[in-house]
C-alpha positions as CSV (number, residue, x, y, z in Angstrom):
1,X,-18.4,-8.0,11.9
2,X,-17.3,-10.7,9.4
3,X,-14.1,-12.6,9.5
4,X,-11.0,-10.5,10.2
5,X,-8.7,-10.5,7.2
6,X,-4.9,-10.9,7.5
7,X,-2.7,-7.9,6.7
8,X,-1.7,-9.7,3.5
9,X,-5.3,-10.3,2.5
10,X,-6.1,-6.6,3.2
11,X,-3.2,-5.5,1.1
12,X,-4.3,-7.8,-1.8
13,X,-7.8,-6.3,-1.6
14,X,-6.5,-2.8,-1.8
15,X,-4.2,-3.6,-4.6
16,X,-6.9,-5.4,-6.7
17,X,-9.3,-2.5,-6.1
18,X,-6.8,0.1,-7.2
19,X,-5.8,-1.9,-10.3
20,X,-9.4,-2.5,-11.2
21,X,-10.3,1.2,-10.9
22,X,-7.2,2.2,-12.9
23,X,-7.8,-0.4,-15.6
24,X,-11.5,0.7,-15.9
25,X,-10.5,4.3,-16.1
26,X,-8.0,3.7,-18.9
27,X,-10.1,1.1,-20.8
28,X,-13.5,2.7,-21.0
29,X,-13.0,5.6,-23.4
30,X,-16.7,6.3,-23.3
31,X,-16.4,7.5,-19.7
32,X,-15.7,11.2,-19.4
33,X,-12.5,12.3,-17.7
34,X,-14.2,13.5,-14.5
35,X,-15.9,10.1,-14.0
36,X,-12.6,8.2,-14.7
37,X,-10.9,10.3,-12.0
38,X,-13.8,9.8,-9.6
39,X,-13.6,6.1,-10.2
40,X,-10.0,6.0,-9.0
41,X,-10.4,8.5,-6.2
42,X,-13.3,6.5,-4.7
43,X,-10.9,3.7,-3.7
44,X,-10.1,5.1,-0.2
45,X,-13.8,5.4,0.5
46,X,-14.4,1.8,-0.6
47,X,-11.5,0.6,1.7
48,X,-13.0,2.6,4.6
49,X,-16.3,0.8,4.2
50,X,-14.5,-2.5,4.4
51,X,-13.2,-1.7,7.8
52,X,-16.7,-2.0,9.3
53,X,-16.8,-5.6,8.0
54,X,-13.2,-6.8,8.3
55,X,-11.4,-4.6,10.9
56,X,-8.9,-1.8,10.4
57,X,-7.1,-1.4,7.1
58,X,-4.2,0.5,8.6
59,X,-1.3,-1.6,7.4
60,X,2.0,-2.3,9.1
61,X,4.3,-4.2,6.7
62,X,6.4,-5.4,9.6
63,X,3.6,-7.8,10.3
64,X,4.0,-9.7,7.1
65,X,6.5,-12.3,6.0
66,X,9.3,-11.6,3.4
67,X,7.4,-13.9,1.0
68,X,4.2,-11.9,1.4
69,X,6.1,-8.6,0.8
70,X,7.6,-10.0,-2.4
71,X,4.1,-11.1,-3.6
72,X,2.9,-7.6,-3.0
73,X,5.9,-6.3,-5.0
74,X,7.8,-4.6,-2.2
75,X,11.1,-3.9,-3.8
76,X,14.5,-5.0,-2.4
77,X,16.6,-1.8,-2.1
78,X,19.9,-3.4,-3.0
79,X,21.7,-6.8,-2.8
80,X,23.6,-5.9,0.3
81,X,20.6,-5.0,2.5
82,X,17.4,-6.7,3.7
83,X,15.4,-3.5,3.1
84,X,12.2,-4.1,1.3
85,X,10.7,-0.8,0.0
86,X,7.0,-0.2,0.4
87,X,5.0,0.1,-2.8
88,X,3.6,3.6,-3.4
89,X,0.1,2.4,-3.7
90,X,0.1,1.3,-0.1
91,X,1.2,4.7,1.3
92,X,-2.4,6.0,2.0
93,X,-3.2,2.9,4.0
94,X,-0.1,2.6,6.2
95,X,-0.6,2.5,10.0
96,X,0.1,5.7,11.8
97,X,2.6,3.9,14.0
98,X,5.1,1.7,12.2
99,X,8.8,1.2,12.1
100,X,10.4,2.0,8.8
101,X,14.0,2.6,7.5
102,X,14.8,5.0,4.7
103,X,17.1,4.3,1.9
104,X,19.7,6.5,3.6
105,X,19.5,4.3,6.7
106,X,17.5,6.6,9.1
107,X,14.9,4.9,11.3
108,X,11.3,6.2,11.7
109,X,8.5,5.1,14.1
110,X,5.4,6.9,12.6
111,X,3.9,7.5,9.2
112,X,4.2,11.3,9.9
113,X,8.0,10.9,9.7
114,X,8.0,9.5,6.2
115,X,6.8,10.9,2.9
116,X,5.6,9.7,-0.5
117,X,9.0,10.1,-2.2
118,X,9.5,7.0,-4.3
119,X,11.9,5.1,-6.5
120,X,10.4,3.2,-9.5
121,X,7.0,2.8,-7.7
122,X,8.4,2.0,-4.2
123,X,8.7,4.5,-1.4
124,X,12.1,5.5,-0.3
125,X,11.2,3.8,3.0
126,X,10.8,0.1,3.9
127,X,11.1,-2.7,6.4
128,X,13.9,-5.1,7.0
129,X,13.2,-8.8,6.3
């Protein structure tokens, strides 16, 4: 196995890969629609292959700093709280066990307790920083 990547590095790799796939799929008009869709839907398979080389890509945002979350475009829920909402693109890669807080204030300890409801590209769930 190669060098273990930090959680932040793993998130950046996921984000870059998703953006590349989305950009290619919208730019290359010569690609048929099925191939464009396949290009984007392959990303989880690509990430899964990386796990053999770099360790688990199950992400727990609590393990990152506020600065790292901001660089990854976690959204601050409001000015009165420290709740940083998780970007929707990260949802498929979240750890099965992680502590999150919803925008209504309820606390959750597993991914199964949250859903993909989002506000402007960020889940209605986040972490406090």
